[in-house]
PDB file with one MODEL, atoms N, CA, C and O in Angstrom:
MODEL        1
ATOM      1  N   MET A   1       0.791 -43.480 -79.823  1.00  0.00           N
ATOM      2  CA  MET A   1       0.023 -42.264 -80.016  1.00  0.00           C
ATOM      3  C   MET A   1      -1.323 -42.420 -79.300  1.00  0.00           C
ATOM      4  O   MET A   1      -1.970 -43.462 -79.401  1.00  0.00           O
ATOM      5  N   ALA A   2      -1.730 -41.390 -78.586  1.00  0.00           N
ATOM      6  CA  ALA A   2      -2.992 -41.424 -77.853  1.00  0.00           C
ATOM      7  C   ALA A   2      -4.166 -41.375 -78.820  1.00  0.00           C
ATOM      8  O   ALA A   2      -4.131 -40.678 -79.835  1.00  0.00           O
ATOM      9  N   LYS A   3      -5.197 -42.125 -78.486  1.00  0.00           N
ATOM     10  CA  LYS A   3      -6.399 -42.150 -79.308  1.00  0.00           C
ATOM     11  C   LYS A   3      -7.222 -40.895 -79.021  1.00  0.00           C
ATOM     12  O   LYS A   3      -7.431 -40.537 -77.862  1.00  0.00           O
ATOM     13  N   LEU A   4      -7.684 -40.234 -80.069  1.00  0.00           N
ATOM     14  CA  LEU A   4      -8.522 -39.050 -79.924  1.00  0.00           C
ATOM     15  C   LEU A   4      -9.911 -39.481 -79.478  1.00  0.00           C
ATOM     16  O   LEU A   4     -10.572 -40.260 -80.165  1.00  0.00           O
ATOM     17  N   VAL A   5     -10.350 -38.985 -78.348  1.00  0.00           N
ATOM     18  CA  VAL A   5     -11.667 -39.324 -77.821  1.00  0.00           C
ATOM     19  C   VAL A   5     -12.585 -38.130 -78.039  1.00  0.00           C
ATOM     20  O   VAL A   5     -12.291 -37.017 -77.602  1.00  0.00           O
ATOM     21  N   GLU A   6     -13.700 -38.374 -78.718  1.00  0.00           N
ATOM     22  CA  GLU A   6     -14.678 -37.321 -78.964  1.00  0.00           C
ATOM     23  C   GLU A   6     -15.761 -37.352 -77.894  1.00  0.00           C
ATOM     24  O   GLU A   6     -16.165 -38.420 -77.435  1.00  0.00           O
ATOM     25  N   THR A   7     -16.216 -36.190 -77.510  1.00  0.00           N
ATOM     26  CA  THR A   7     -17.366 -36.040 -76.626  1.00  0.00           C
ATOM     27  C   THR A   7     -18.443 -35.336 -77.432  1.00  0.00           C
ATOM     28  O   THR A   7     -18.173 -34.908 -78.554  1.00  0.00           O
ATOM     29  N   PRO A   8     -19.654 -35.199 -76.904  1.00  0.00           N
ATOM     30  CA  PRO A   8     -20.671 -34.431 -77.625  1.00  0.00           C
ATOM     31  C   PRO A   8     -20.275 -32.961 -77.816  1.00  0.00           C
ATOM     32  O   PRO A   8     -20.913 -32.241 -78.584  1.00  0.00           O
ATOM     33  N   PHE A   9     -19.221 -32.517 -77.115  1.00  0.00           N
ATOM     34  CA  PHE A   9     -18.816 -31.112 -77.136  1.00  0.00           C
ATOM     35  C   PHE A   9     -17.531 -30.861 -77.908  1.00  0.00           C
ATOM     36  O   PHE A   9     -17.118 -29.712 -78.067  1.00  0.00           O
ATOM     37  N   GLY A  10     -16.896 -31.926 -78.389  1.00  0.00           N
ATOM     38  CA  GLY A  10     -15.644 -31.789 -79.119  1.00  0.00           C
ATOM     39  C   GLY A  10     -14.606 -32.756 -78.575  1.00  0.00           C
ATOM     40  O   GLY A  10     -14.936 -33.636 -77.779  1.00  0.00           O
ATOM     41  N   PRO A  11     -13.348 -32.601 -78.997  1.00  0.00           N
ATOM     42  CA  PRO A  11     -12.290 -33.495 -78.522  1.00  0.00           C
ATOM     43  C   PRO A  11     -12.163 -33.437 -76.993  1.00  0.00           C
ATOM     44  O   PRO A  11     -12.150 -32.359 -76.400  1.00  0.00           O
ATOM     45  N   ARG A  12     -12.070 -34.600 -76.381  1.00  0.00           N
ATOM     46  CA  ARG A  12     -12.042 -34.675 -74.912  1.00  0.00           C
ATOM     47  C   ARG A  12     -10.924 -33.828 -74.306  1.00  0.00           C
ATOM     48  O   ARG A  12     -11.146 -33.141 -73.309  1.00  0.00           O
ATOM     49  N   ASP A  13      -9.727 -33.866 -74.893  1.00  0.00           N
ATOM     50  CA  ASP A  13      -8.610 -33.082 -74.361  1.00  0.00           C
ATOM     51  C   ASP A  13      -8.908 -31.584 -74.400  1.00  0.00           C
ATOM     52  O   ASP A  13      -8.580 -30.864 -73.457  1.00  0.00           O
ATOM     53  N   ALA A  14      -9.526 -31.112 -75.480  1.00  0.00           N
ATOM     54  CA  ALA A  14      -9.851 -29.691 -75.604  1.00  0.00           C
ATOM     55  C   ALA A  14     -10.930 -29.288 -74.604  1.00  0.00           C
ATOM     56  O   ALA A  14     -10.843 -28.227 -73.984  1.00  0.00           O
ATOM     57  N   VAL A  15     -11.943 -30.132 -74.449  1.00  0.00           N
ATOM     58  CA  VAL A  15     -13.014 -29.850 -73.486  1.00  0.00           C
ATOM     59  C   VAL A  15     -12.439 -29.822 -72.073  1.00  0.00           C
ATOM     60  O   VAL A  15     -12.760 -28.931 -71.287  1.00  0.00           O
ATOM     61  N   ALA A  16     -11.589 -30.797 -71.751  1.00  0.00           N
ATOM     62  CA  ALA A  16     -10.985 -30.861 -70.412  1.00  0.00           C
ATOM     63  C   ALA A  16     -10.118 -29.632 -70.139  1.00  0.00           C
ATOM     64  O   ALA A  16     -10.179 -29.069 -69.046  1.00  0.00           O
ATOM     65  N   ALA A  17      -9.321 -29.213 -71.104  1.00  0.00           N
ATOM     66  CA  ALA A  17      -8.465 -28.036 -70.924  1.00  0.00           C
ATOM     67  C   ALA A  17      -9.307 -26.786 -70.701  1.00  0.00           C
ATOM     68  O   ALA A  17      -8.974 -25.955 -69.856  1.00  0.00           O
ATOM     69  N   TRP A  18     -10.391 -26.650 -71.450  1.00  0.00           N
ATOM     70  CA  TRP A  18     -11.276 -25.495 -71.291  1.00  0.00           C
ATOM     71  C   TRP A  18     -11.946 -25.507 -69.917  1.00  0.00           C
ATOM     72  O   TRP A  18     -12.017 -24.472 -69.254  1.00  0.00           O
ATOM     73  N   LEU A  19     -12.437 -26.672 -69.484  1.00  0.00           N
ATOM     74  CA  LEU A  19     -13.047 -26.753 -68.154  1.00  0.00           C
ATOM     75  C   LEU A  19     -12.031 -26.380 -67.077  1.00  0.00           C
ATOM     76  O   LEU A  19     -12.352 -25.612 -66.169  1.00  0.00           O
ATOM     77  N   ARG A  20     -10.807 -26.914 -67.164  1.00  0.00           N
ATOM     78  CA  ARG A  20      -9.761 -26.589 -66.178  1.00  0.00           C
ATOM     79  C   ARG A  20      -9.472 -25.093 -66.154  1.00  0.00           C
ATOM     80  O   ARG A  20      -9.298 -24.511 -65.083  1.00  0.00           O
ATOM     81  N   ALA A  21      -9.419 -24.468 -67.327  1.00  0.00           N
ATOM     82  CA  ALA A  21      -9.147 -23.026 -67.407  1.00  0.00           C
ATOM     83  C   ALA A  21     -10.231 -22.213 -66.710  1.00  0.00           C
ATOM     84  O   ALA A  21     -10.014 -21.061 -66.335  1.00  0.00           O
ATOM     85  N   ASN A  22     -11.398 -22.824 -66.540  1.00  0.00           N
ATOM     86  CA  ASN A  22     -12.515 -22.158 -65.874  1.00  0.00           C
ATOM     87  C   ASN A  22     -12.725 -22.660 -64.447  1.00  0.00           C
ATOM     88  O   ASN A  22     -13.759 -22.387 -63.838  1.00  0.00           O
ATOM     89  N   GLY A  23     -11.752 -23.387 -63.915  1.00  0.00           N
ATOM     90  CA  GLY A  23     -11.818 -23.833 -62.529  1.00  0.00           C
ATOM     91  C   GLY A  23     -12.688 -25.045 -62.279  1.00  0.00           C
ATOM     92  O   GLY A  23     -13.063 -25.311 -61.138  1.00  0.00           O
ATOM     93  N   VAL A  24     -13.016 -25.788 -63.330  1.00  0.00           N
ATOM     94  CA  VAL A  24     -13.850 -26.987 -63.200  1.00  0.00           C
ATOM     95  C   VAL A  24     -12.964 -28.219 -63.385  1.00  0.00           C
ATOM     96  O   VAL A  24     -12.203 -28.300 -64.349  1.00  0.00           O
ATOM     97  N   ASP A  25     -13.063 -29.167 -62.470  1.00  0.00           N
ATOM     98  CA  ASP A  25     -12.319 -30.423 -62.594  1.00  0.00           C
ATOM     99  C   ASP A  25     -13.036 -31.294 -63.622  1.00  0.00           C
ATOM    100  O   ASP A  25     -14.147 -31.756 -63.358  1.00  0.00           O
ATOM    101  N   PRO A  26     -12.427 -31.531 -64.791  1.00  0.00           N
ATOM    102  CA  PRO A  26     -13.115 -32.297 -65.831  1.00  0.00           C
ATOM    103  C   PRO A  26     -13.468 -33.719 -65.416  1.00  0.00           C
ATOM    104  O   PRO A  26     -14.377 -34.316 -65.993  1.00  0.00           O
ATOM    105  N   SER A  27     -12.774 -34.273 -64.434  1.00  0.00           N
ATOM    106  CA  SER A  27     -13.106 -35.632 -63.995  1.00  0.00           C
ATOM    107  C   SER A  27     -14.410 -35.668 -63.209  1.00  0.00           C
ATOM    108  O   SER A  27     -14.941 -36.748 -62.950  1.00  0.00           O
ATOM    109  N   ASP A  28     -14.935 -34.506 -62.825  1.00  0.00           N
ATOM    110  CA  ASP A  28     -16.226 -34.435 -62.132  1.00  0.00           C
ATOM    111  C   ASP A  28     -17.408 -34.362 -63.092  1.00  0.00           C
ATOM    112  O   ASP A  28     -18.552 -34.561 -62.684  1.00  0.00           O
ATOM    113  N   VAL A  29     -17.139 -34.076 -64.368  1.00  0.00           N
ATOM    114  CA  VAL A  29     -18.200 -33.838 -65.351  1.00  0.00           C
ATOM    115  C   VAL A  29     -18.373 -35.081 -66.219  1.00  0.00           C
ATOM    116  O   VAL A  29     -17.410 -35.534 -66.836  1.00  0.00           O
ATOM    117  N   PRO A  30     -19.593 -35.646 -66.279  1.00  0.00           N
ATOM    118  CA  PRO A  30     -19.815 -36.802 -67.155  1.00  0.00           C
ATOM    119  C   PRO A  30     -19.450 -36.460 -68.604  1.00  0.00           C
ATOM    120  O   PRO A  30     -19.697 -35.345 -69.062  1.00  0.00           O
ATOM    121  N   ILE A  31     -18.869 -37.410 -69.311  1.00  0.00           N
ATOM    122  CA  ILE A  31     -18.411 -37.168 -70.680  1.00  0.00           C
ATOM    123  C   ILE A  31     -19.559 -36.738 -71.591  1.00  0.00           C
ATOM    124  O   ILE A  31     -19.340 -36.024 -72.569  1.00  0.00           O
ATOM    125  N   GLU A  32     -20.792 -37.171 -71.272  1.00  0.00           N
ATOM    126  CA  GLU A  32     -21.945 -36.810 -72.106  1.00  0.00           C
ATOM    127  C   GLU A  32     -22.609 -35.513 -71.653  1.00  0.00           C
ATOM    128  O   GLU A  32     -23.605 -35.094 -72.242  1.00  0.00           O
ATOM    129  N   GLY A  33     -22.077 -34.878 -70.627  1.00  0.00           N
ATOM    130  CA  GLY A  33     -22.611 -33.593 -70.166  1.00  0.00           C
ATOM    131  C   GLY A  33     -23.759 -33.751 -69.203  1.00  0.00           C
ATOM    132  O   GLY A  33     -23.853 -34.770 -68.519  1.00  0.00           O
ATOM    133  N   PRO A  34     -24.625 -32.779 -69.131  1.00  0.00           N
ATOM    134  CA  PRO A  34     -24.733 -31.595 -69.978  1.00  0.00           C
ATOM    135  C   PRO A  34     -23.770 -30.483 -69.564  1.00  0.00           C
ATOM    136  O   PRO A  34     -23.360 -30.392 -68.407  1.00  0.00           O
ATOM    137  N   ILE A  35     -23.419 -29.638 -70.543  1.00  0.00           N
ATOM    138  CA  ILE A  35     -22.649 -28.420 -70.290  1.00  0.00           C
ATOM    139  C   ILE A  35     -23.297 -27.317 -71.120  1.00  0.00           C
ATOM    140  O   ILE A  35     -23.469 -27.466 -72.330  1.00  0.00           O
ATOM    141  N   THR A  36     -23.655 -26.216 -70.474  1.00  0.00           N
ATOM    142  CA  THR A  36     -24.218 -25.064 -71.177  1.00  0.00           C
ATOM    143  C   THR A  36     -23.594 -23.787 -70.617  1.00  0.00           C
ATOM    144  O   THR A  36     -23.004 -23.789 -69.536  1.00  0.00           O
ATOM    145  N   ILE A  37     -23.735 -22.701 -71.369  1.00  0.00           N
ATOM    146  CA  ILE A  37     -23.237 -21.395 -70.939  1.00  0.00           C
ATOM    147  C   ILE A  37     -24.402 -20.418 -70.912  1.00  0.00           C
ATOM    148  O   ILE A  37     -25.202 -20.367 -71.846  1.00  0.00           O
ATOM    149  N   THR A  38     -24.493 -19.644 -69.838  1.00  0.00           N
ATOM    150  CA  THR A  38     -25.413 -18.514 -69.771  1.00  0.00           C
ATOM    151  C   THR A  38     -24.591 -17.288 -69.407  1.00  0.00           C
ATOM    152  O   THR A  38     -23.852 -17.303 -68.422  1.00  0.00           O
ATOM    153  N   ARG A  39     -24.710 -16.270 -70.167  1.00  0.00           N
ATOM    154  CA  ARG A  39     -24.004 -15.002 -70.004  1.00  0.00           C
ATOM    155  C   ARG A  39     -22.588 -15.143 -69.429  1.00  0.00           C
ATOM    156  O   ARG A  39     -21.617 -15.080 -70.184  1.00  0.00           O
ATOM    157  N   ASP A  40     -22.451 -15.330 -68.119  1.00  0.00           N
ATOM    158  CA  ASP A  40     -21.125 -15.365 -67.501  1.00  0.00           C
ATOM    159  C   ASP A  40     -20.893 -16.614 -66.655  1.00  0.00           C
ATOM    160  O   ASP A  40     -20.026 -16.626 -65.781  1.00  0.00           O
ATOM    161  N   ARG A  41     -21.676 -17.672 -66.919  1.00  0.00           N
ATOM    162  CA  ARG A  41     -21.542 -18.900 -66.130  1.00  0.00           C
ATOM    163  C   ARG A  41     -21.551 -20.140 -67.017  1.00  0.00           C
ATOM    164  O   ARG A  41     -22.180 -20.176 -68.074  1.00  0.00           O
ATOM    165  N   ILE A  42     -20.829 -21.153 -66.546  1.00  0.00           N
ATOM    166  CA  ILE A  42     -20.873 -22.483 -67.152  1.00  0.00           C
ATOM    167  C   ILE A  42     -21.742 -23.332 -66.235  1.00  0.00           C
ATOM    168  O   ILE A  42     -21.485 -23.420 -65.035  1.00  0.00           O
ATOM    169  N   HIS A  43     -22.755 -23.945 -66.792  1.00  0.00           N
ATOM    170  CA  HIS A  43     -23.634 -24.831 -66.021  1.00  0.00           C
ATOM    171  C   HIS A  43     -23.340 -26.267 -66.446  1.00  0.00           C
ATOM    172  O   HIS A  43     -23.236 -26.566 -67.635  1.00  0.00           O
ATOM    173  N   TYR A  44     -23.206 -27.142 -65.466  1.00  0.00           N
ATOM    174  CA  TYR A  44     -22.885 -28.541 -65.752  1.00  0.00           C
ATOM    175  C   TYR A  44     -23.403 -29.411 -64.620  1.00  0.00           C
ATOM    176  O   TYR A  44     -23.746 -28.912 -63.548  1.00  0.00           O
ATOM    177  N   ASP A  45     -23.460 -30.707 -64.860  1.00  0.00           N
ATOM    178  CA  ASP A  45     -23.772 -31.663 -63.804  1.00  0.00           C
ATOM    179  C   ASP A  45     -22.453 -32.235 -63.305  1.00  0.00           C
ATOM    180  O   ASP A  45     -21.595 -32.618 -64.100  1.00  0.00           O
ATOM    181  N   ALA A  46     -22.293 -32.291 -61.997  1.00  0.00           N
ATOM    182  CA  ALA A  46     -21.094 -32.875 -61.390  1.00  0.00           C
ATOM    183  C   ALA A  46     -21.445 -34.235 -60.810  1.00  0.00           C
ATOM    184  O   ALA A  46     -22.473 -34.396 -60.154  1.00  0.00           O
ATOM    185  N   MET A  47     -20.584 -35.208 -61.058  1.00  0.00           N
ATOM    186  CA  MET A  47     -20.777 -36.528 -60.456  1.00  0.00           C
ATOM    187  C   MET A  47     -20.465 -36.425 -58.964  1.00  0.00           C
ATOM    188  O   MET A  47     -19.469 -35.819 -58.569  1.00  0.00           O
ATOM    189  N   LEU A  48     -21.317 -37.017 -58.151  1.00  0.00           N
ATOM    190  CA  LEU A  48     -21.184 -36.927 -56.699  1.00  0.00           C
ATOM    191  C   LEU A  48     -20.380 -38.089 -56.136  1.00  0.00           C
ATOM    192  O   LEU A  48     -20.340 -39.173 -56.717  1.00  0.00           O
ATOM    193  N   CYS A  49     -19.744 -37.849 -55.004  1.00  0.00           N
ATOM    194  CA  CYS A  49     -18.975 -38.880 -54.298  1.00  0.00           C
ATOM    195  C   CYS A  49     -19.557 -39.077 -52.907  1.00  0.00           C
ATOM    196  O   CYS A  49     -20.120 -38.155 -52.316  1.00  0.00           O
ATOM    197  N   ASN A  50     -19.412 -40.294 -52.396  1.00  0.00           N
ATOM    198  CA  ASN A  50     -19.876 -40.581 -51.035  1.00  0.00           C
ATOM    199  C   ASN A  50     -18.795 -40.161 -50.033  1.00  0.00           C
ATOM    200  O   ASN A  50     -17.791 -39.559 -50.414  1.00  0.00           O
ATOM    201  N   GLY A  51     -19.003 -40.476 -48.773  1.00  0.00           N
ATOM    202  CA  GLY A  51     -18.087 -40.078 -47.719  1.00  0.00           C
ATOM    203  C   GLY A  51     -16.683 -40.631 -47.846  1.00  0.00           C
ATOM    204  O   GLY A  51     -15.746 -40.087 -47.262  1.00  0.00           O
ATOM    205  N   THR A  52     -16.524 -41.714 -48.611  1.00  0.00           N
ATOM    206  CA  THR A  52     -15.191 -42.292 -48.799  1.00  0.00           C
ATOM    207  C   THR A  52     -14.552 -41.845 -50.116  1.00  0.00           C
ATOM    208  O   THR A  52     -13.485 -42.330 -50.493  1.00  0.00           O
ATOM    209  N   GLY A  53     -15.218 -40.912 -50.815  1.00  0.00           N
ATOM    210  CA  GLY A  53     -14.657 -40.371 -52.044  1.00  0.00           C
ATOM    211  C   GLY A  53     -14.940 -41.163 -53.297  1.00  0.00           C
ATOM    212  O   GLY A  53     -14.317 -40.921 -54.331  1.00  0.00           O
ATOM    213  N   HIS A  54     -15.873 -42.112 -53.232  1.00  0.00           N
ATOM    214  CA  HIS A  54     -16.221 -42.929 -54.399  1.00  0.00           C
ATOM    215  C   HIS A  54     -17.534 -42.448 -55.007  1.00  0.00           C
ATOM    216  O   HIS A  54     -18.463 -42.063 -54.296  1.00  0.00           O
ATOM    217  N   ARG A  55     -17.589 -42.478 -56.328  1.00  0.00           N
ATOM    218  CA  ARG A  55     -18.849 -42.147 -57.002  1.00  0.00           C
ATOM    219  C   ARG A  55     -19.853 -43.248 -56.700  1.00  0.00           C
ATOM    220  O   ARG A  55     -19.478 -44.391 -56.439  1.00  0.00           O
ATOM    221  N   TYR A  56     -21.130 -42.893 -56.739  1.00  0.00           N
ATOM    222  CA  TYR A  56     -22.160 -43.872 -56.418  1.00  0.00           C
ATOM    223  C   TYR A  56     -23.339 -43.723 -57.363  1.00  0.00           C
ATOM    224  O   TYR A  56     -23.496 -42.696 -58.023  1.00  0.00           O
ATOM    225  N   VAL A  57     -24.164 -44.758 -57.421  1.00  0.00           N
ATOM    226  CA  VAL A  57     -25.341 -44.785 -58.288  1.00  0.00           C
ATOM    227  C   VAL A  57     -26.491 -44.105 -57.558  1.00  0.00           C
ATOM    228  O   VAL A  57     -26.716 -44.341 -56.371  1.00  0.00           O
ATOM    229  N   ALA A  58     -27.213 -43.264 -58.281  1.00  0.00           N
ATOM    230  CA  ALA A  58     -28.368 -42.580 -57.704  1.00  0.00           C
ATOM    231  C   ALA A  58     -29.441 -43.611 -57.377  1.00  0.00           C
ATOM    232  O   ALA A  58     -29.701 -44.505 -58.183  1.00  0.00           O
ATOM    233  N   PRO A  59     -30.062 -43.504 -56.219  1.00  0.00           N
ATOM    234  CA  PRO A  59     -31.108 -44.461 -55.839  1.00  0.00           C
ATOM    235  C   PRO A  59     -32.211 -44.542 -56.901  1.00  0.00           C
ATOM    236  O   PRO A  59     -32.671 -43.522 -57.413  1.00  0.00           O
ATOM    237  N   GLY A  60     -32.621 -45.767 -57.219  1.00  0.00           N
ATOM    238  CA  GLY A  60     -33.698 -45.990 -58.178  1.00  0.00           C
ATOM    239  C   GLY A  60     -33.294 -45.854 -59.631  1.00  0.00           C
ATOM    240  O   GLY A  60     -34.150 -45.890 -60.514  1.00  0.00           O
ATOM    241  N   THR A  61     -31.989 -45.698 -59.900  1.00  0.00           N
ATOM    242  CA  THR A  61     -31.516 -45.572 -61.284  1.00  0.00           C
ATOM    243  C   THR A  61     -30.307 -46.475 -61.486  1.00  0.00           C
ATOM    244  O   THR A  61     -29.823 -47.117 -60.554  1.00  0.00           O
ATOM    245  N   ASP A  62     -29.839 -46.508 -62.714  1.00  0.00           N
ATOM    246  CA  ASP A  62     -28.578 -47.182 -63.029  1.00  0.00           C
ATOM    247  C   ASP A  62     -27.502 -46.153 -63.364  1.00  0.00           C
ATOM    248  O   ASP A  62     -26.453 -46.499 -63.908  1.00  0.00           O
ATOM    249  N   ASP A  63     -27.764 -44.886 -63.038  1.00  0.00           N
ATOM    250  CA  ASP A  63     -26.866 -43.791 -63.394  1.00  0.00           C
ATOM    251  C   ASP A  63     -26.093 -43.290 -62.181  1.00  0.00           C
ATOM    252  O   ASP A  63     -26.569 -43.358 -61.048  1.00  0.00           O
ATOM    253  N   VAL A  64     -24.899 -42.788 -62.441  1.00  0.00           N
ATOM    254  CA  VAL A  64     -24.117 -42.188 -61.365  1.00  0.00           C
ATOM    255  C   VAL A  64     -24.886 -40.974 -60.833  1.00  0.00           C
ATOM    256  O   VAL A  64     -25.533 -40.257 -61.597  1.00  0.00           O
ATOM    257  N   ALA A  65     -24.810 -40.755 -59.533  1.00  0.00           N
ATOM    258  CA  ALA A  65     -25.487 -39.612 -58.919  1.00  0.00           C
ATOM    259  C   ALA A  65     -24.801 -38.321 -59.360  1.00  0.00           C
ATOM    260  O   ALA A  65     -23.574 -38.223 -59.353  1.00  0.00           O
ATOM    261  N   THR A  66     -25.613 -37.331 -59.744  1.00  0.00           N
ATOM    262  CA  THR A  66     -25.088 -36.032 -60.158  1.00  0.00           C
ATOM    263  C   THR A  66     -25.890 -34.925 -59.500  1.00  0.00           C
ATOM    264  O   THR A  66     -26.992 -35.145 -58.996  1.00  0.00           O
ATOM    265  N   ALA A  67     -25.319 -33.737 -59.516  1.00  0.00           N
ATOM    266  CA  ALA A  67     -26.009 -32.547 -59.023  1.00  0.00           C
ATOM    267  C   ALA A  67     -25.614 -31.378 -59.914  1.00  0.00           C
ATOM    268  O   ALA A  67     -24.483 -31.317 -60.395  1.00  0.00           O
ATOM    269  N   PRO A  68     -26.543 -30.446 -60.137  1.00  0.00           N
ATOM    270  CA  PRO A  68     -26.212 -29.284 -60.964  1.00  0.00           C
ATOM    271  C   PRO A  68     -25.199 -28.382 -60.257  1.00  0.00           C
ATOM    272  O   PRO A  68     -25.275 -28.157 -59.049  1.00  0.00           O
ATOM    273  N   ARG A  69     -24.261 -27.882 -61.035  1.00  0.00           N
ATOM    274  CA  ARG A  69     -23.239 -26.967 -60.526  1.00  0.00           C
ATOM    275  C   ARG A  69     -23.029 -25.857 -61.554  1.00  0.00           C
ATOM    276  O   ARG A  69     -23.476 -25.962 -62.696  1.00  0.00           O
ATOM    277  N   TRP A  70     -22.351 -24.807 -61.139  1.00  0.00           N
ATOM    278  CA  TRP A  70     -21.968 -23.763 -62.086  1.00  0.00           C
ATOM    279  C   TRP A  70     -20.614 -23.193 -61.689  1.00  0.00           C
ATOM    280  O   TRP A  70     -20.190 -23.288 -60.537  1.00  0.00           O
ATOM    281  N   ALA A  71     -19.952 -22.602 -62.668  1.00  0.00           N
ATOM    282  CA  ALA A  71     -18.673 -21.927 -62.459  1.00  0.00           C
ATOM    283  C   ALA A  71     -18.691 -20.641 -63.271  1.00  0.00           C
ATOM    284  O   ALA A  71     -19.368 -20.549 -64.295  1.00  0.00           O
ATOM    285  N   VAL A  72     -17.949 -19.662 -62.807  1.00  0.00           N
ATOM    286  CA  VAL A  72     -17.834 -18.404 -63.548  1.00  0.00           C
ATOM    287  C   VAL A  72     -17.093 -18.669 -64.857  1.00  0.00           C
ATOM    288  O   VAL A  72     -16.055 -19.331 -64.875  1.00  0.00           O
ATOM    289  N   LEU A  73     -17.641 -18.145 -65.947  1.00  0.00           N
ATOM    290  CA  LEU A  73     -17.004 -18.278 -67.258  1.00  0.00           C
ATOM    291  C   LEU A  73     -15.853 -17.279 -67.327  1.00  0.00           C
ATOM    292  O   LEU A  73     -16.077 -16.078 -67.478  1.00  0.00           O
ATOM    293  N   LYS A  74     -14.626 -17.773 -67.216  1.00  0.00           N
ATOM    294  CA  LYS A  74     -13.431 -16.928 -67.265  1.00  0.00           C
ATOM    295  C   LYS A  74     -12.819 -16.927 -68.656  1.00  0.00           C
ATOM    296  O   LYS A  74     -12.283 -15.921 -69.121  1.00  0.00           O
ATOM    297  N   VAL A  75     -12.915 -18.099 -69.319  1.00  0.00           N
ATOM    298  CA  VAL A  75     -12.311 -18.296 -70.635  1.00  0.00           C
ATOM    299  C   VAL A  75     -13.381 -18.846 -71.570  1.00  0.00           C
ATOM    300  O   VAL A  75     -13.996 -19.872 -71.281  1.00  0.00           O
ATOM    301  N   ALA A  76     -13.602 -18.164 -72.691  1.00  0.00           N
ATOM    302  CA  ALA A  76     -14.587 -18.638 -73.672  1.00  0.00           C
ATOM    303  C   ALA A  76     -14.109 -19.961 -74.271  1.00  0.00           C
ATOM    304  O   ALA A  76     -12.906 -20.205 -74.363  1.00  0.00           O
ATOM    305  N   PRO A  77     -15.053 -20.812 -74.676  1.00  0.00           N
ATOM    306  CA  PRO A  77     -14.633 -22.078 -75.285  1.00  0.00           C
ATOM    307  C   PRO A  77     -13.925 -21.837 -76.616  1.00  0.00           C
ATOM    308  O   PRO A  77     -14.316 -20.950 -77.374  1.00  0.00           O
ATOM    309  N   PRO A  78     -12.885 -22.623 -76.905  1.00  0.00           N
ATOM    310  CA  PRO A  78     -12.222 -22.499 -78.200  1.00  0.00           C
ATOM    311  C   PRO A  78     -13.142 -22.996 -79.314  1.00  0.00           C
ATOM    312  O   PRO A  78     -14.182 -23.600 -79.051  1.00  0.00           O
ATOM    313  N   ALA A  79     -12.753 -22.739 -80.542  1.00  0.00           N
ATOM    314  CA  ALA A  79     -13.592 -23.090 -81.694  1.00  0.00           C
ATOM    315  C   ALA A  79     -13.921 -24.573 -81.758  1.00  0.00           C
ATOM    316  O   ALA A  79     -14.984 -24.939 -82.260  1.00  0.00           O
ATOM    317  N   ASN A  80     -13.037 -25.443 -81.263  1.00  0.00           N
ATOM    318  CA  ASN A  80     -13.295 -26.883 -81.362  1.00  0.00           C
ATOM    319  C   ASN A  80     -14.083 -27.436 -80.176  1.00  0.00           C
ATOM    320  O   ASN A  80     -14.272 -28.648 -80.074  1.00  0.00           O
ATOM    321  N   VAL A  81     -14.543 -26.566 -79.284  1.00  0.00           N
ATOM    322  CA  VAL A  81     -15.411 -26.971 -78.173  1.00  0.00           C
ATOM    323  C   VAL A  81     -16.774 -26.325 -78.397  1.00  0.00           C
ATOM    324  O   VAL A  81     -16.916 -25.105 -78.313  1.00  0.00           O
ATOM    325  N   GLN A  82     -17.762 -27.147 -78.682  1.00  0.00           N
ATOM    326  CA  GLN A  82     -19.103 -26.670 -79.015  1.00  0.00           C
ATOM    327  C   GLN A  82     -20.034 -26.825 -77.816  1.00  0.00           C
ATOM    328  O   GLN A  82     -20.541 -27.916 -77.555  1.00  0.00           O
ATOM    329  N   VAL A  83     -20.256 -25.744 -77.097  1.00  0.00           N
ATOM    330  CA  VAL A  83     -21.119 -25.741 -75.925  1.00  0.00           C
ATOM    331  C   VAL A  83     -22.315 -24.853 -76.223  1.00  0.00           C
ATOM    332  O   VAL A  83     -22.162 -23.773 -76.793  1.00  0.00           O
ATOM    333  N   THR A  84     -23.504 -25.302 -75.840  1.00  0.00           N
ATOM    334  CA  THR A  84     -24.722 -24.545 -76.096  1.00  0.00           C
ATOM    335  C   THR A  84     -24.772 -23.306 -75.217  1.00  0.00           C
ATOM    336  O   THR A  84     -24.600 -23.389 -74.000  1.00  0.00           O
ATOM    337  N   ALA A  85     -25.006 -22.167 -75.834  1.00  0.00           N
ATOM    338  CA  ALA A  85     -25.177 -20.919 -75.090  1.00  0.00           C
ATOM    339  C   ALA A  85     -26.671 -20.663 -74.931  1.00  0.00           C
ATOM    340  O   ALA A  85     -27.413 -20.642 -75.913  1.00  0.00           O
ATOM    341  N   LEU A  86     -27.098 -20.471 -73.705  1.00  0.00           N
ATOM    342  CA  LEU A  86     -28.498 -20.184 -73.411  1.00  0.00           C
ATOM    343  C   LEU A  86     -28.659 -18.707 -73.101  1.00  0.00           C
ATOM    344  O   LEU A  86     -27.741 -18.066 -72.590  1.00  0.00           O
ATOM    345  N   ALA A  87     -29.817 -18.178 -73.409  1.00  0.00           N
ATOM    346  CA  ALA A  87     -30.076 -16.755 -73.148  1.00  0.00           C
ATOM    347  C   ALA A  87     -30.198 -16.474 -71.676  1.00  0.00           C
ATOM    348  O   ALA A  87     -30.416 -15.329 -71.282  1.00  0.00           O
TER     349      ALA A  87
ENDMDL
END
């Protein structure tokens, strides 16, 4: 039986399914987020890849390099996915 993995937003499988339904590759989004919703968009940080397709550490940090991204909100999050809605 698969182990249930929780994220700050709910069960990982549910969060991943919701992101996919909105055209976002869940493997691009750090498990800790951030993920927010504004009116008709999902805002998130995407992990960046170098020219060979590998993720890399941001210069001067110990963190993977990320950049802000957004996607059109096509499907509202289900009840078990808790994403902050911003005005």
